[in-house]
Backbone as CSV, one residue per row, in Angstrom:
resi,resn,N_x,N_y,N_z,CA_x,CA_y,CA_z,C_x,C_y,C_z
1,MET,60.765,-8.270,35.778,59.763,-7.379,35.245,59.438,-7.728,33.791
2,ILE,60.467,-8.040,32.993,60.243,-8.393,31.594,59.396,-9.651,31.490
3,LYS,59.646,-10.641,32.377,58.847,-11.868,32.358,57.381,-11.560,32.657
4,PHE,57.132,-10.646,33.583,55.761,-10.273,33.920,55.057,-9.639,32.725
5,VAL,55.726,-8.719,32.028,55.145,-8.045,30.870,54.883,-9.050,29.753
6,MET,55.837,-9.930,29.494,55.662,-10.930,28.442,54.510,-11.869,28.770
7,THR,54.372,-12.255,30.027,53.272,-13.121,30.446,51.939,-12.420,30.253
8,ALA,51.865,-11.140,30.595,50.634,-10.375,30.430,50.273,-10.247,28.952
9,VAL,51.246,-9.965,28.099,51.001,-9.844,26.661,50.523,-11.177,26.098
10,LEU,51.136,-12.269,26.500,50.749,-13.592,26.037,49.327,-13.927,26.484
11,ALA,48.990,-13.610,27.712,47.643,-13.882,28.223,46.587,-13.124,27.427
12,VAL,46.853,-11.868,27.106,45.905,-11.071,26.318,45.801,-11.633,24.908
13,ALA,46.921,-12.000,24.305,46.914,-12.531,22.939,46.143,-13.836,22.854
14,ILE,46.259,-14.674,23.854,45.565,-15.955,23.847,44.078,-15.776,24.091
15,SER,43.695,-14.877,24.978,42.283,-14.723,25.331,41.502,-13.850,24.360
16,SER,42.145,-13.014,23.568,41.431,-12.109,22.666,40.530,-12.828,21.662
17,PRO,40.991,-13.890,20.963,40.086,-14.558,20.024,38.867,-15.158,20.720
18,ILE,39.037,-15.608,21.937,37.914,-16.181,22.668,36.871,-15.114,22.937
19,LEU,37.277,-13.908,23.248,36.346,-12.827,23.519,35.577,-12.408,22.273
20,ALA,36.142,-12.661,21.098,35.503,-12.236,19.858,34.405,-13.189,19.396
21,ILE,34.306,-14.383,19.972,33.310,-15.359,19.557,31.972,-15.042,20.196
22,ASP,30.922,-15.005,19.382,29.572,-14.760,19.869,28.976,-16.101,20.289
23,SER,28.780,-16.303,21.584,28.303,-17.581,22.091,26.863,-17.871,21.698
24,THR,26.108,-16.878,21.245,24.734,-17.127,20.822,24.685,-17.751,19.438
25,LYS,25.771,-17.649,18.671,25.857,-18.241,17.336,27.194,-18.973,17.231
26,PRO,27.321,-20.152,17.874,28.615,-20.815,17.965,29.206,-21.277,16.638
27,ASN,28.383,-21.526,15.617,28.906,-22.006,14.339,29.192,-20.880,13.353
28,GLU,28.951,-19.658,13.757,29.132,-18.517,12.861,30.432,-17.784,13.179
29,PRO,31.184,-17.419,12.123,32.421,-16.664,12.367,32.113,-15.312,13.021
30,PRO,33.043,-14.787,13.796,32.811,-13.474,14.422,32.700,-12.370,13.374
31,ASN,31.952,-11.341,13.708,31.758,-10.198,12.826,33.080,-9.466,12.614
32,GLN,33.407,-9.218,11.335,34.610,-8.460,11.001,34.268,-7.153,10.288
33,GLY,32.972,-6.824,10.262,32.542,-5.579,9.637,32.833,-4.385,10.527
34,HIS,32.845,-3.219,9.912,33.112,-1.991,10.668,32.366,-0.835,10.023
35,ALA,31.469,-0.217,10.783,30.761,0.967,10.298,31.637,2.195,10.528
36,PRO,31.635,3.139,9.588,32.437,4.349,9.789,31.858,5.196,10.915
37,ASN,32.729,5.914,11.616,32.265,6.752,12.726,32.156,8.230,12.344
38,LYS,32.363,8.544,11.049,32.218,9.920,10.569,31.931,9.873,9.072
39,PRO,31.378,10.946,8.503,31.148,10.982,7.055,32.457,10.782,6.295
40,ASP,32.395,10.011,5.227,33.575,9.656,4.417,34.621,8.888,5.221
41,GLY,34.215,8.299,6.343,35.138,7.502,7.155,35.381,6.138,6.533
42,ILE,36.250,5.376,7.169,36.614,4.053,6.680,35.632,3.022,7.228
43,GLY,35.174,2.131,6.352,34.297,1.048,6.753,34.715,-0.239,6.079
44,ARG,34.193,-1.359,6.603,34.509,-2.671,6.030,33.240,-3.517,6.072
45,LEU,32.963,-4.225,4.985,31.787,-5.073,4.867,32.122,-6.510,5.217
46,ASP,31.343,-7.101,6.130,31.374,-8.530,6.428,30.081,-9.087,5.851
47,LEU,30.188,-9.840,4.765,29.040,-10.341,4.019,28.841,-11.823,4.283
48,ARG,27.586,-12.234,4.442,27.225,-13.646,4.604,26.211,-13.979,3.513
49,VAL,26.540,-14.937,2.629,25.691,-15.286,1.499,25.219,-16.729,1.642
50,VAL,23.893,-16.906,1.537,23.294,-18.239,1.620,22.300,-18.424,0.475
51,ASP,21.927,-19.702,0.231,20.860,-19.974,-0.731,19.527,-19.977,0.011
52,GLN,18.444,-20.287,-0.692,17.121,-20.223,-0.074,16.933,-21.236,1.045
53,ALA,17.738,-22.301,1.055,17.655,-23.303,2.114,18.529,-22.939,3.309
54,GLY,19.244,-21.809,3.209,20.108,-21.379,4.301,21.521,-21.945,4.242
55,ASN,21.864,-22.618,3.142,23.201,-23.177,2.966,24.160,-22.100,2.464
56,PRO,25.391,-22.074,2.974,26.364,-21.086,2.506,26.647,-21.246,1.012
57,VAL,26.861,-20.141,0.336,27.193,-20.157,-1.089,28.667,-19.787,-1.229
58,GLU,29.457,-20.767,-1.643,30.900,-20.538,-1.844,31.148,-19.985,-3.239
59,GLY,32.088,-19.065,-3.361,32.498,-18.537,-4.649,31.626,-17.423,-5.203
60,ALA,30.679,-16.923,-4.415,29.899,-15.766,-4.864,30.830,-14.555,-4.910
61,GLN,30.668,-13.730,-5.917,31.508,-12.547,-6.065,30.781,-11.327,-5.508
62,ALA,31.378,-10.682,-4.530,30.798,-9.494,-3.908,31.563,-8.267,-4.378
63,HIS,30.817,-7.231,-4.736,31.409,-5.974,-5.180,30.700,-4.848,-4.442
64,LEU,31.452,-4.056,-3.713,30.900,-2.924,-2.977,31.441,-1.647,-3.591
65,GLU,30.514,-0.767,-3.967,30.866,0.512,-4.590,30.460,1.624,-3.634
66,SER,31.341,2.572,-3.442,31.069,3.702,-2.556,31.300,5.005,-3.305
67,ARG,30.239,5.774,-3.458,30.345,7.088,-4.099,30.377,8.128,-2.993
68,ARG,31.496,8.822,-2.895,31.718,9.786,-1.824,31.478,11.203,-2.298
69,THR,31.440,12.112,-1.336,31.297,13.528,-1.672,32.467,13.951,-2.550
70,GLY,32.199,14.890,-3.437,33.253,15.358,-4.337,33.402,14.475,-5.562
71,GLY,32.520,13.477,-5.742,32.574,12.628,-6.923,33.565,11.479,-6.852
72,PHE,34.143,11.232,-5.692,35.117,10.149,-5.560,34.420,8.797,-5.555
73,LEU,35.044,7.803,-6.173,34.532,6.447,-6.207,35.548,5.519,-5.568
74,CYS,35.093,4.717,-4.616,35.925,3.671,-4.010,35.234,2.338,-4.279
75,GLU,36.000,1.303,-4.556,35.440,-0.010,-4.800,36.208,-1.054,-4.011
76,SER,35.492,-2.106,-3.645,36.079,-3.206,-2.910,35.365,-4.477,-3.349
77,TRP,36.087,-5.582,-3.465,35.449,-6.824,-3.885,36.175,-8.016,-3.280
78,ALA,35.439,-9.148,-3.201,36.008,-10.389,-2.665,35.047,-11.539,-2.947
79,PRO,35.571,-12.765,-3.078,34.703,-13.936,-3.213,34.338,-14.484,-1.829
80,THR,33.228,-15.218,-1.761,32.842,-15.838,-0.496,33.599,-17.150,-0.288
81,THR,33.801,-17.481,0.968,34.478,-18.711,1.363,33.473,-19.870,1.388
82,ALA,33.928,-21.050,1.784,33.038,-22.212,1.928,31.955,-21.946,2.965
83,ALA,32.212,-21.037,3.899,31.218,-20.669,4.919,30.255,-19.601,4.405
84,GLY,30.411,-19.172,3.131,29.542,-18.145,2.568,29.897,-16.744,3.033
85,GLN,31.085,-16.562,3.570,31.497,-15.271,4.113,32.520,-14.599,3.215
86,ALA,32.383,-13.292,3.073,33.389,-12.473,2.399,33.605,-11.232,3.250
87,VAL,34.848,-10.970,3.597,35.190,-9.744,4.315,35.951,-8.893,3.308
88,LEU,35.298,-7.831,2.864,35.884,-6.997,1.825,36.908,-6.040,2.408
89,PRO,37.934,-5.697,1.628,38.919,-4.734,2.107,38.250,-3.409,2.478
90,PRO,38.787,-2.717,3.472,38.206,-1.438,3.906,38.199,-0.403,2.781
91,LEU,37.219,0.505,2.851,37.153,1.606,1.896,36.534,2.830,2.560
92,HIS,36.719,3.988,1.934,36.064,5.210,2.410,34.589,5.103,2.071
93,VAL,33.730,5.350,3.039,32.302,5.099,2.874,31.542,6.359,2.495
94,GLY,30.753,6.229,1.448,29.821,7.260,0.996,28.481,6.580,0.759
95,LYS,27.889,6.811,-0.423,26.653,6.117,-0.809,27.046,4.723,-1.303
96,LEU,26.528,3.678,-0.636,26.974,2.308,-0.879,26.021,1.525,-1.772
97,LYS,26.602,0.779,-2.718,25.833,-0.126,-3.568,26.561,-1.467,-3.580
98,LEU,25.844,-2.531,-3.182,26.408,-3.878,-3.115,25.835,-4.724,-4.239
99,THR,26.706,-5.463,-4.934,26.294,-6.422,-5.947,26.894,-7.769,-5.580
100,VAL,26.045,-8.811,-5.577,26.502,-10.173,-5.291,26.067,-11.057,-6.450
101,LYS,27.043,-11.768,-7.043,26.776,-12.665,-8.170,27.386,-14.025,-7.876
102,ALA,26.660,-15.077,-8.298,27.175,-16.437,-8.175,26.619,-17.276,-9.315
103,LYS,27.407,-18.204,-9.799,26.996,-19.069,-10.901,25.744,-19.843,-10.507
104,GLY,24.719,-19.766,-11.378,23.475,-20.488,-11.142,22.450,-19.725,-10.323
105,TYR,22.790,-18.498,-9.903,21.890,-17.696,-9.070,21.634,-16.340,-9.717
106,GLU,20.487,-15.758,-9.386,20.176,-14.405,-9.812,21.099,-13.431,-9.069
107,ALA,21.577,-12.414,-9.761,22.408,-11.385,-9.123,21.548,-10.557,-8.174
108,VAL,22.149,-10.117,-7.089,21.474,-9.255,-6.117,22.180,-7.917,-6.115
109,LYS,21.394,-6.845,-6.253,21.927,-5.482,-6.165,21.121,-4.758,-5.107
110,MET,21.825,-4.096,-4.207,21.133,-3.381,-3.134,21.956,-2.205,-2.658
111,GLU,21.258,-1.207,-2.147,21.930,-0.072,-1.527,22.012,-0.335,-0.032
112,LEU,23.103,0.114,0.579,23.313,-0.064,2.014,23.533,1.294,2.666
113,LEU,23.084,1.409,3.884,23.425,2.577,4.693,24.774,2.313,5.361
114,PRO,25.585,3.328,5.570,26.891,3.117,6.213,26.803,2.394,7.558
115,ASP,25.750,2.659,8.338,25.598,1.997,9.635,25.439,0.491,9.500
116,ALA,24.960,0.014,8.342,24.744,-1.416,8.133,26.049,-2.205,8.182
117,LEU,27.179,-1.538,7.997,28.466,-2.237,7.996,28.908,-2.668,9.394
118,GLY,28.224,-2.193,10.424,28.577,-2.557,11.797,28.228,-3.990,12.152
119,GLU,27.354,-4.615,11.390,26.942,-6.004,11.590,27.112,-6.748,10.270
120,PRO,27.190,-8.087,10.301,27.254,-8.808,9.027,26.018,-8.499,8.172
121,VAL,26.248,-8.287,6.881,25.160,-8.072,5.929,24.838,-9.433,5.331
122,ARG,23.570,-9.822,5.420,23.147,-11.146,4.969,22.378,-11.033,3.655
123,VAL,22.782,-11.883,2.686,22.145,-11.906,1.372,21.732,-13.336,1.084
124,THR,20.485,-13.508,0.635,19.983,-14.815,0.218,19.837,-14.807,-1.295
125,LEU,20.494,-15.762,-1.948,20.438,-15.864,-3.413,19.347,-16.830,-3.823
126,THR,18.707,-16.515,-4.972,17.691,-17.402,-5.533,18.225,-17.989,-6.839
127,PRO,17.886,-19.243,-7.117,18.373,-19.875,-8.353,17.843,-19.167,-9.597
128,LYS,18.628,-19.197,-10.668,18.177,-18.636,-11.943,17.049,-19.509,-12.474
129,LYS,16.148,-18.862,-13.193,15.010,-19.601,-13.782,15.315,-20.047,-15.179
C-alpha cells in the first residue's frame, strides 16, 4: 500500500509542472500571479517587462504599492530576470500602484485593479530622450 501511495505522489509531482505550461505560448514562463478573492485579500503580481521591440528588459525594478482600508500600506518589490519577468512577493491587496524603472528607460507608473493580478501584467518601456 505504501508503494502505491508513493507512486501516486511521485506521478502527481512529475506531471504538475507540465500541466502549468501554456501550450499557446511555449516560450513564455507560466503565470505566477494571483488575484485576491476578497477585499483586502492576498494577491501576487507576475510582471513581464519588454522594450519597444518586444525584447525582455533584465534588471528593471518593480515596486507595487497597496493602500488598504484603514490606511494600511503594503509594499512589494523585485527586479526582472533575463526573461523580463518579476514575480513579486504576495501582499494584501487594496488600491494598487505599480512603478517600473530601468536604466536608460522612462519610468512607468500605473494603477492596477486587483483583478489584473490574475494574469501577467505587461509593461513596455520606452528609451529616455
